C-alpha positions as CSV (number, residue, x, y, z in Angstrom):
1,M,103.1,-31.6,16.1
2,V,104.1,-31.1,12.5
3,L,101.9,-28.9,10.4
4,D,101.7,-29.1,6.7
5,Y,100.8,-26.4,4.2
6,E,97.1,-27.3,4.0
7,Q,96.8,-27.3,7.8
8,L,98.3,-23.9,8.0
9,L,96.0,-22.5,5.3
10,K,93.0,-23.8,7.3
11,N,94.2,-22.3,10.6
12,E,91.9,-19.5,11.8
13,V,94.8,-17.3,13.0
14,V,96.6,-17.6,9.6
15,I,93.4,-17.0,7.6
16,A,92.6,-13.9,9.6
17,A,96.2,-12.5,9.3
18,M,96.4,-13.2,5.5
19,S,92.9,-11.6,5.0
20,A,93.9,-8.6,7.0
21,A,97.2,-8.2,5.1
22,W,95.3,-8.3,1.8
23,V,92.8,-5.6,2.9
24,D,95.6,-3.5,4.5
25,S,97.6,-3.6,1.2
26,Q,94.8,-1.5,-0.4
27,P,94.7,-3.7,-3.6
28,G,93.6,-2.2,-6.8
29,V,94.9,-0.8,-10.1
30,S,97.2,1.7,-8.3
31,G,98.1,3.2,-4.9
32,G,98.5,0.0,-2.8
33,H,101.5,-1.4,-1.0
34,E,102.8,-4.9,0.0
35,E,102.0,-6.4,3.4
36,G,103.3,-9.6,4.8
37,G,104.5,-11.6,7.8
38,F,105.8,-14.7,9.5
39,V,103.6,-17.6,10.7
40,L,105.1,-18.7,14.0
41,R,104.8,-21.5,16.5
42,N,105.5,-20.0,19.9
43,A,106.9,-21.7,23.0
44,D,103.4,-22.9,24.0
45,R,103.2,-24.5,20.5
46,Q,100.4,-22.1,19.5
47,I,100.2,-20.6,16.0
48,E,100.6,-16.8,15.8
49,V,101.4,-14.3,13.1
50,L,104.0,-11.5,13.2
51,R,103.3,-8.9,10.6
52,W,106.2,-7.1,8.9
53,V,106.6,-3.4,8.5
54,T,104.4,-2.1,5.6
55,G,106.1,-2.3,2.3
56,V,105.9,-0.1,-0.8
57,Q,104.1,-0.7,-4.1
58,N,106.2,-3.6,-5.4
59,S,108.5,-4.6,-2.5
60,I,108.6,-5.4,1.2
61,W,111.4,-5.7,3.7
62,V,111.7,-9.1,5.4
63,P,113.1,-8.8,8.9
64,P,116.2,-10.7,9.9
65,H,115.3,-14.2,11.1
66,P,118.4,-16.1,12.0
67,G,117.9,-19.9,12.4
68,C,114.3,-19.5,11.1
69,K,113.3,-18.1,14.5
70,I,111.9,-14.8,15.9
71,G,112.9,-14.8,19.5
72,E,112.0,-18.2,20.9
73,S,109.3,-18.8,18.2
74,D,109.9,-21.1,15.2
75,I,109.0,-19.6,11.8
76,L,106.7,-22.1,10.0
77,A,106.0,-20.0,6.9
78,S,106.0,-16.5,5.5
79,F,103.5,-14.7,3.3
80,H,103.2,-11.4,1.4
81,T,100.7,-9.8,-0.9
82,H,101.0,-9.0,-4.6
83,L,98.3,-6.3,-4.8
84,N,98.0,-4.8,-8.2
85,T,94.9,-6.4,-9.7
86,G,94.7,-4.3,-12.9
87,S,94.1,-6.1,-16.2
88,N,97.4,-4.7,-17.7
89,Y,99.5,-5.8,-14.7
90,L,101.3,-9.1,-15.4
91,Q,101.1,-11.3,-12.3
92,E,104.4,-13.3,-12.5
93,P,106.1,-15.5,-10.0
94,S,108.4,-14.0,-7.4
95,E,111.4,-16.1,-6.5
96,T,109.1,-18.5,-4.7
97,I,105.4,-18.2,-5.5
98,N,102.5,-16.9,-7.7
99,G,99.4,-15.0,-6.8
100,R,98.1,-12.1,-4.9
101,S,98.6,-13.5,-1.4
102,A,101.3,-16.1,-1.0
103,M,102.5,-18.5,1.7
104,I,105.9,-20.1,1.7
105,L,106.6,-22.9,4.0
106,I,110.0,-22.8,5.7
């Protein structure tokens, strides 16, 4: 089964994980940190999310993922938060996406 971007964004597991990442990032004018993770398809072809280690205010470490896999699971997408919502903070594209919470299909 091939999943496209819209299907992943409607998946309950993905929605819950992205929502939790946003809350966990403590968004606001200051004091928050980045959160993110991989959206995986496991050996049973189920969708699951592997969260990354908590980042800092404006960066997050992406774990190694050779061959777009984590163990036996295929990486379908990654996401991370851009959490500063202050009016004087310029939201600008990272290398791949805009917005406070972003998903990148791999």
